[in-house]
C-alpha positions as protocol buffer text, in pm:
chain_id: "A"
residue {
  index: 1
  type: MET
  ca { x: 13580 y: 7720 z: 6491 }
}
residue {
  index: 2
  type: THR
  ca { x: 13251 y: 7470 z: 6498 }
}
residue {
  index: 3
  type: THR
  ca { x: 13090 y: 7446 z: 6165 }
}
residue {
  index: 4
  type: LYS
  ca { x: 12775 y: 7377 z: 6170 }
}
residue {
  index: 5
  type: LEU
  ca { x: 12823 y: 7067 z: 6038 }
}
residue {
  index: 6
  type: GLU
  ca { x: 12983 y: 7028 z: 6397 }
}
residue {
  index: 7
  type: ALA
  ca { x: 12716 y: 7194 z: 6591 }
}
residue {
  index: 8
  type: LEU
  ca { x: 12426 y: 6944 z: 6520 }
}
residue {
  index: 9
  type: GLU
  ca { x: 12573 y: 6626 z: 6548 }
}
residue {
  index: 10
  type: LEU
  ca { x: 12687 y: 6783 z: 6919 }
}
residue {
  index: 11
  type: ALA
  ca { x: 12272 y: 6908 z: 6986 }
}
residue {
  index: 12
  type: LEU
  ca { x: 12216 y: 6556 z: 6814 }
}
residue {
  index: 13
  type: ARG
  ca { x: 12417 y: 6334 z: 7094 }
}
residue {
  index: 14
  type: THR
  ca { x: 12345 y: 6606 z: 7370 }
}
residue {
  index: 15
  type: ALA
  ca { x: 11909 y: 6508 z: 7312 }
}
residue {
  index: 16
  type: LEU
  ca { x: 11980 y: 6213 z: 7186 }
}
residue {
  index: 17
  type: GLY
  ca { x: 12237 y: 6039 z: 7432 }
}
residue {
  index: 18
  type: GLU
  ca { x: 12350 y: 5677 z: 7425 }
}
residue {
  index: 19
  type: GLY
  ca { x: 12028 y: 5569 z: 7275 }
}
residue {
  index: 20
  type: ALA
  ca { x: 12161 y: 5691 z: 6896 }
}
residue {
  index: 21
  type: ALA
  ca { x: 12429 y: 5672 z: 6642 }
}
residue {
  index: 22
  type: ILE
  ca { x: 12533 y: 5909 z: 6474 }
}
residue {
  index: 23
  type: THR
  ca { x: 12740 y: 5936 z: 6182 }
}
residue {
  index: 24
  type: VAL
  ca { x: 12893 y: 6268 z: 5979 }
}
residue {
  index: 25
  type: ALA
  ca { x: 12980 y: 6167 z: 5589 }
}
residue {
  index: 26
  type: LEU
  ca { x: 12984 y: 6311 z: 5249 }
}
residue {
  index: 27
  type: GLY
  ca { x: 12836 y: 6611 z: 5449 }
}
residue {
  index: 28
  type: GLU
  ca { x: 12540 y: 6464 z: 5531 }
}
residue {
  index: 29
  type: VAL
  ca { x: 12376 y: 6305 z: 5943 }
}
residue {
  index: 30
  type: THR
  ca { x: 12253 y: 6033 z: 6044 }
}
residue {
  index: 31
  type: VAL
  ca { x: 12134 y: 5869 z: 6307 }
}
residue {
  index: 32
  type: VAL
  ca { x: 12045 y: 5558 z: 6337 }
}
residue {
  index: 33
  type: VAL
  ca { x: 11759 y: 5437 z: 6625 }
}
residue {
  index: 34
  type: LYS
  ca { x: 11644 y: 5197 z: 6796 }
}
residue {
  index: 35
  type: ALA
  ca { x: 11248 y: 5046 z: 6668 }
}
residue {
  index: 36
  type: ALA
  ca { x: 11171 y: 5028 z: 7098 }
}
residue {
  index: 37
  type: GLY
  ca { x: 11353 y: 5400 z: 7114 }
}
residue {
  index: 38
  type: TYR
  ca { x: 11252 y: 5524 z: 6729 }
}
residue {
  index: 39
  type: TYR
  ca { x: 10863 y: 5713 z: 6818 }
}
residue {
  index: 40
  type: ALA
  ca { x: 11041 y: 5839 z: 7191 }
}
residue {
  index: 41
  type: ALA
  ca { x: 11395 y: 6018 z: 6947 }
}
residue {
  index: 42
  type: MET
  ca { x: 11128 y: 6122 z: 6615 }
}
residue {
  index: 43
  type: GLN
  ca { x: 10964 y: 6360 z: 6893 }
}
residue {
  index: 44
  type: THR
  ca { x: 11268 y: 6420 z: 7109 }
}
residue {
  index: 45
  type: LEU
  ca { x: 11383 y: 6556 z: 6726 }
}
residue {
  index: 46
  type: ARG
  ca { x: 11073 y: 6678 z: 6652 }
}
residue {
  index: 47
  type: ASP
  ca { x: 10975 y: 6907 z: 7005 }
}
residue {
  index: 48
  type: HIS
  ca { x: 11328 y: 6997 z: 7142 }
}
residue {
  index: 49
  type: PRO
  ca { x: 11495 y: 7336 z: 7138 }
}
residue {
  index: 50
  type: ALA
  ca { x: 11800 y: 7279 z: 6980 }
}
residue {
  index: 51
  type: LEU
  ca { x: 11704 y: 7045 z: 6693 }
}
residue {
  index: 52
  type: HIS
  ca { x: 11345 y: 7163 z: 6610 }
}
residue {
  index: 53
  type: PHE
  ca { x: 11293 y: 6947 z: 6332 }
}
residue {
  index: 54
  type: GLU
  ca { x: 10912 y: 7041 z: 6195 }
}
residue {
  index: 55
  type: GLN
  ca { x: 10910 y: 6944 z: 5887 }
}
residue {
  index: 56
  type: LEU
  ca { x: 10953 y: 6524 z: 5788 }
}
residue {
  index: 57
  type: LEU
  ca { x: 11041 y: 6534 z: 5359 }
}
residue {
  index: 58
  type: ASP
  ca { x: 11073 y: 6240 z: 5350 }
}
residue {
  index: 59
  type: LEU
  ca { x: 10985 y: 5926 z: 5480 }
}
residue {
  index: 60
  type: CYS
  ca { x: 11054 y: 5550 z: 5280 }
}
residue {
  index: 61
  type: GLY
  ca { x: 11109 y: 5214 z: 5363 }
}
residue {
  index: 62
  type: VAL
  ca { x: 11489 y: 5007 z: 5237 }
}
residue {
  index: 63
  type: ASP
  ca { x: 11580 y: 4599 z: 5224 }
}
residue {
  index: 64
  type: TYR
  ca { x: 11858 y: 4542 z: 5300 }
}
residue {
  index: 65
  type: SER
  ca { x: 11839 y: 4163 z: 5225 }
}
residue {
  index: 66
  type: THR
  ca { x: 12036 y: 4244 z: 4895 }
}
residue {
  index: 67
  type: TYR
  ca { x: 12289 y: 4446 z: 5019 }
}
residue {
  index: 68
  type: GLY
  ca { x: 12683 y: 4464 z: 5008 }
}
residue {
  index: 69
  type: GLU
  ca { x: 12615 y: 4161 z: 4725 }
}
residue {
  index: 70
  type: GLY
  ca { x: 12418 y: 3944 z: 5013 }
}
residue {
  index: 71
  type: THR
  ca { x: 12707 y: 3997 z: 5260 }
}
residue {
  index: 72
  type: TRP
  ca { x: 12453 y: 4222 z: 5476 }
}
residue {
  index: 73
  type: GLU
  ca { x: 12464 y: 4104 z: 5914 }
}
residue {
  index: 74
  type: GLY
  ca { x: 12150 y: 4280 z: 6051 }
}
residue {
  index: 75
  type: ALA
  ca { x: 11802 y: 4348 z: 6023 }
}
residue {
  index: 76
  type: ARG
  ca { x: 11652 y: 4301 z: 5693 }
}
residue {
  index: 77
  type: PHE
  ca { x: 11346 y: 4611 z: 5661 }
}
residue {
  index: 78
  type: ALA
  ca { x: 11449 y: 4944 z: 5750 }
}
residue {
  index: 79
  type: ALA
  ca { x: 11293 y: 5344 z: 5767 }
}
residue {
  index: 80
  type: VAL
  ca { x: 11458 y: 5614 z: 5631 }
}
residue {
  index: 81
  type: SER
  ca { x: 11354 y: 5932 z: 5708 }
}
residue {
  index: 82
  type: HIS
  ca { x: 11474 y: 6326 z: 5628 }
}
residue {
  index: 83
  type: LEU
  ca { x: 11376 y: 6658 z: 5831 }
}
residue {
  index: 84
  type: LEU
  ca { x: 11449 y: 6967 z: 5840 }
}
residue {
  index: 85
  type: SER
  ca { x: 11562 y: 7177 z: 6039 }
}
residue {
  index: 86
  type: ILE
  ca { x: 11338 y: 7545 z: 5926 }
}
residue {
  index: 87
  type: GLU
  ca { x: 11507 y: 7765 z: 6213 }
}
residue {
  index: 88
  type: HIS
  ca { x: 11800 y: 7646 z: 6183 }
}
residue {
  index: 89
  type: ASN
  ca { x: 11818 y: 7555 z: 5835 }
}
residue {
  index: 90
  type: TRP
  ca { x: 11993 y: 7193 z: 5858 }
}
residue {
  index: 91
  type: ARG
  ca { x: 11933 y: 6856 z: 5840 }
}
residue {
  index: 92
  type: VAL
  ca { x: 11952 y: 6501 z: 5911 }
}
residue {
  index: 93
  type: ARG
  ca { x: 11852 y: 6170 z: 5808 }
}
residue {
  index: 94
  type: VAL
  ca { x: 11684 y: 5928 z: 6054 }
}
residue {
  index: 95
  type: ARG
  ca { x: 11705 y: 5504 z: 5989 }
}
residue {
  index: 96
  type: VAL
  ca { x: 11526 y: 5252 z: 6196 }
}
residue {
  index: 97
  type: PHE
  ca { x: 11533 y: 4833 z: 6158 }
}
residue {
  index: 98
  type: ALA
  ca { x: 11256 y: 4615 z: 6260 }
}
residue {
  index: 99
  type: GLU
  ca { x: 11344 y: 4332 z: 6456 }
}
residue {
  index: 100
  type: ASP
  ca { x: 11117 y: 4139 z: 6265 }
}
residue {
  index: 101
  type: ASP
  ca { x: 11221 y: 4058 z: 5931 }
}
residue {
  index: 102
  type: ASP
  ca { x: 10928 y: 3877 z: 5899 }
}
residue {
  index: 103
  type: THR
  ca { x: 10666 y: 4094 z: 6047 }
}
residue {
  index: 104
  type: PRO
  ca { x: 10840 y: 4406 z: 6037 }
}
residue {
  index: 105
  type: VAL
  ca { x: 10660 y: 4685 z: 6306 }
}
residue {
  index: 106
  type: LEU
  ca { x: 10747 y: 4980 z: 6378 }
}
residue {
  index: 107
  type: ALA
  ca { x: 10606 y: 5296 z: 6608 }
}
residue {
  index: 108
  type: SER
  ca { x: 10386 y: 5554 z: 6320 }
}
residue {
  index: 109
  type: VAL
  ca { x: 10537 y: 5932 z: 6326 }
}
residue {
  index: 110
  type: VAL
  ca { x: 10149 y: 6056 z: 6183 }
}
residue {
  index: 111
  type: GLU
  ca { x: 10079 y: 6214 z: 6513 }
}
residue {
  index: 112
  type: LEU
  ca { x: 10403 y: 6423 z: 6471 }
}
residue {
  index: 113
  type: TRP
  ca { x: 10382 y: 6466 z: 6153 }
}
residue {
  index: 114
  type: ARG
  ca { x: 10046 y: 6493 z: 5975 }
}
residue {
  index: 115
  type: ALA
  ca { x: 10309 y: 6448 z: 5604 }
}
residue {
  index: 116
  type: ALA
  ca { x: 10394 y: 6065 z: 5726 }
}
residue {
  index: 117
  type: ASN
  ca { x: 10021 y: 5995 z: 5669 }
}
residue {
  index: 118
  type: TRP
  ca { x: 10111 y: 5895 z: 5254 }
}
residue {
  index: 119
  type: TYR
  ca { x: 10475 y: 5806 z: 5297 }
}
residue {
  index: 120
  type: GLU
  ca { x: 10412 y: 5543 z: 5612 }
}
residue {
  index: 121
  type: ARG
  ca { x: 10121 y: 5388 z: 5361 }
}
residue {
  index: 122
  type: GLU
  ca { x: 10392 y: 5398 z: 5051 }
}
residue {
  index: 123
  type: ALA
  ca { x: 10630 y: 5238 z: 5290 }
}
residue {
  index: 124
  type: PHE
  ca { x: 10385 y: 4976 z: 5403 }
}
residue {
  index: 125
  type: ASP
  ca { x: 10230 y: 4908 z: 5023 }
}
residue {
  index: 126
  type: LEU
  ca { x: 10636 y: 4871 z: 4881 }
}
residue {
  index: 127
  type: PHE
  ca { x: 10814 y: 4693 z: 5095 }
}
residue {
  index: 128
  type: GLY
  ca { x: 10528 y: 4551 z: 5395 }
}
residue {
  index: 129
  type: ILE
  ca { x: 10644 y: 4719 z: 5691 }
}
residue {
  index: 130
  type: LEU
  ca { x: 10334 y: 4780 z: 5923 }
}
residue {
  index: 131
  type: PHE
  ca { x: 10320 y: 5096 z: 6157 }
}
residue {
  index: 132
  type: GLU
  ca { x: 10147 y: 5095 z: 6501 }
}
residue {
  index: 133
  type: GLY
  ca { x: 9934 y: 5401 z: 6561 }
}
residue {
  index: 134
  type: HIS
  ca { x: 9867 y: 5427 z: 6170 }
}
residue {
  index: 135
  type: ASN
  ca { x: 9460 y: 5538 z: 6168 }
}
residue {
  index: 136
  type: ASP
  ca { x: 9473 y: 5399 z: 5774 }
}
residue {
  index: 137
  type: LEU
  ca { x: 9704 y: 5222 z: 5706 }
}
residue {
  index: 138
  type: ARG
  ca { x: 9591 y: 5065 z: 5329 }
}
residue {
  index: 139
  type: ARG
  ca { x: 9728 y: 5091 z: 5021 }
}
residue {
  index: 140
  type: ILE
  ca { x: 9870 y: 5405 z: 4784 }
}
residue {
  index: 141
  type: LEU
  ca { x: 10014 y: 5270 z: 4485 }
}
residue {
  index: 142
  type: THR
  ca { x: 9897 y: 4889 z: 4413 }
}
residue {
  index: 143
  type: ASP
  ca { x: 9514 y: 4774 z: 4347 }
}
residue {
  index: 144
  type: TYR
  ca { x: 9397 y: 4696 z: 4674 }
}
residue {
  index: 145
  type: GLY
  ca { x: 9325 y: 4295 z: 4513 }
}
residue {
  index: 146
  type: PHE
  ca { x: 9751 y: 4290 z: 4487 }
}
residue {
  index: 147
  type: ILE
  ca { x: 9939 y: 4009 z: 4613 }
}
residue {
  index: 148
  type: GLY
  ca { x: 10281 y: 4082 z: 4783 }
}
residue {
  index: 149
  type: HIS
  ca { x: 10441 y: 4406 z: 4858 }
}
residue {
  index: 150
  type: PRO
  ca { x: 10636 y: 4416 z: 4511 }
}
residue {
  index: 151
  type: PHE
  ca { x: 10986 y: 4694 z: 4609 }
}
residue {
  index: 152
  type: ARG
  ca { x: 11071 y: 4374 z: 4795 }
}
residue {
  index: 153
  type: LYS
  ca { x: 11383 y: 4254 z: 4712 }
}
residue {
  index: 154
  type: ASP
  ca { x: 11274 y: 3862 z: 4624 }
}
residue {
  index: 155
  type: PHE
  ca { x: 10926 y: 3969 z: 4493 }
}
residue {
  index: 156
  type: PRO
  ca { x: 10953 y: 3787 z: 4130 }
}
residue {
  index: 157
  type: ILE
  ca { x: 10986 y: 4104 z: 3831 }
}
residue {
  index: 158
  type: SER
  ca { x: 10686 y: 3943 z: 3693 }
}
residue {
  index: 159
  type: GLY
  ca { x: 10468 y: 3923 z: 3971 }
}
residue {
  index: 160
  type: TYR
  ca { x: 10233 y: 3680 z: 4084 }
}
residue {
  index: 161
  type: VAL
  ca { x: 9915 y: 3828 z: 3903 }
}
residue {
  index: 162
  type: GLU
  ca { x: 9847 y: 3996 z: 3595 }
}
residue {
  index: 163
  type: MET
  ca { x: 9479 y: 4200 z: 3576 }
}
residue {
  index: 164
  type: ARG
  ca { x: 9360 y: 4230 z: 3194 }
}
residue {
  index: 165
  type: TYR
  ca { x: 8948 y: 4331 z: 3081 }
}
residue {
  index: 166
  type: ASP
  ca { x: 8801 y: 4013 z: 3051 }
}
residue {
  index: 167
  type: PRO
  ca { x: 8541 y: 4137 z: 2723 }
}
residue {
  index: 168
  type: GLU
  ca { x: 8291 y: 3840 z: 2822 }
}
residue {
  index: 169
  type: GLN
  ca { x: 8210 y: 3921 z: 3212 }
}
residue {
  index: 170
  type: LYS
  ca { x: 8192 y: 4293 z: 3127 }
}
residue {
  index: 171
  type: ARG
  ca { x: 8468 y: 4362 z: 3443 }
}
residue {
  index: 172
  type: VAL
  ca { x: 8832 y: 4340 z: 3498 }
}
residue {
  index: 173
  type: ILE
  ca { x: 8987 y: 4019 z: 3638 }
}
residue {
  index: 174
  type: TYR
  ca { x: 9259 y: 3824 z: 3817 }
}
residue {
  index: 175
  type: GLN
  ca { x: 9459 y: 3548 z: 3739 }
}
residue {
  index: 176
  type: ALA
  ca { x: 9804 y: 3412 z: 3698 }
}
residue {
  index: 177
  type: VAL
  ca { x: 10107 y: 3553 z: 3613 }
}
residue {
  index: 178
  type: THR
  ca { x: 10182 y: 3361 z: 3259 }
}
residue {
  index: 179
  type: ILE
  ca { x: 10485 y: 3428 z: 3052 }
}
residue {
  index: 180
  type: GLU
  ca { x: 10522 y: 3261 z: 2707 }
}
residue {
  index: 181
  type: PRO
  ca { x: 10828 y: 3219 z: 2491 }
}
residue {
  index: 182
  type: ARG
  ca { x: 10927 y: 3459 z: 2239 }
}
residue {
  index: 183
  type: GLU
  ca { x: 10966 y: 3363 z: 1876 }
}
residue {
  index: 184
  type: ILE
  ca { x: 11278 y: 3542 z: 1775 }
}
residue {
  index: 185
  type: ILE
  ca { x: 11248 y: 3702 z: 1429 }
}
residue {
  index: 186
  type: PRO
  ca { x: 11477 y: 3634 z: 1230 }
}
residue {
  index: 187
  type: ARG
  ca { x: 11701 y: 3882 z: 1078 }
}
residue {
  index: 188
  type: VAL
  ca { x: 11573 y: 3930 z: 642 }
}
residue {
  index: 189
  type: ILE
  ca { x: 11848 y: 4081 z: 449 }
}
residue {
  index: 190
  type: ARG
  ca { x: 11671 y: 4205 z: 187 }
}
residue {
  index: 191
  type: GLU
  ca { x: 11825 y: 4271 z: -228 }
}
residue {
  index: 192
  type: GLU
  ca { x: 11942 y: 4586 z: -287 }
}
residue {
  index: 193
  type: THR
  ca { x: 11732 y: 4712 z: -533 }
}
residue {
  index: 194
  type: TYR
  ca { x: 11420 y: 4606 z: -189 }
}
residue {
  index: 195
  type: GLY
  ca { x: 11126 y: 4908 z: -227 }
}
residue {
  index: 196
  type: MET
  ca { x: 11218 y: 5010 z: -577 }
}
residue {
  index: 197
  type: ASN
  ca { x: 10978 y: 5080 z: -840 }
}
residue {
  index: 198
  type: PRO
  ca { x: 11039 y: 4816 z: -1131 }
}
residue {
  index: 199
  type: GLY
  ca { x: 11082 y: 5082 z: -1401 }
}
residue {
  index: 200
  type: SER
  ca { x: 11312 y: 5253 z: -1214 }
}
residue {
  index: 201
  type: LYS
  ca { x: 11670 y: 5337 z: -1219 }
}
residue {
  index: 202
  type: ASN
  ca { x: 11904 y: 5291 z: -899 }
}
residue {
  index: 203
  type: LEU
  ca { x: 12065 y: 5637 z: -892 }
}
residue {
  index: 204
  type: GLY
  ca { x: 12288 y: 5512 z: -612 }
}
């Protein structure tokens, strides 16, 4: 008897062919496609009658530079999508790696799923992944003047600049981050009668 996961895996292999690497683990199906065939594969996942993944649940960026405690040797940046077929009641995860680590570029899937609009903007904002064909690729979570991409593993924890309101200039300004060392206050051991009135008695 064929299980639902086996049926999904077979349908994926039939529809996508050799252009996709399909794995099944922990009750979930993951499809890895190459960047060159990413858009075509996503269109097949949406339109093929045996699959019919009509809903994009999520799309996020991933930085693999420190994956496996630095033992990762593949491409650095990837986009991971989760798709849902309401008709068949099954889900699939799709992963695609950008070929260039310095300037990661992937095809946009906004024309396939309108929900990808903000998801791709988020991946661009936080990871610096560019989505070719996106007609409004701009920051969505950080400020427009923000420098860098804060979810990259090599982004400094303190950032590059800080934003504050300057009362003299009466506007918000950016300036280089300055971190001053904290002064550690020594612990003070108070006497037993601390806080008691001079005339009161210690009832303890």
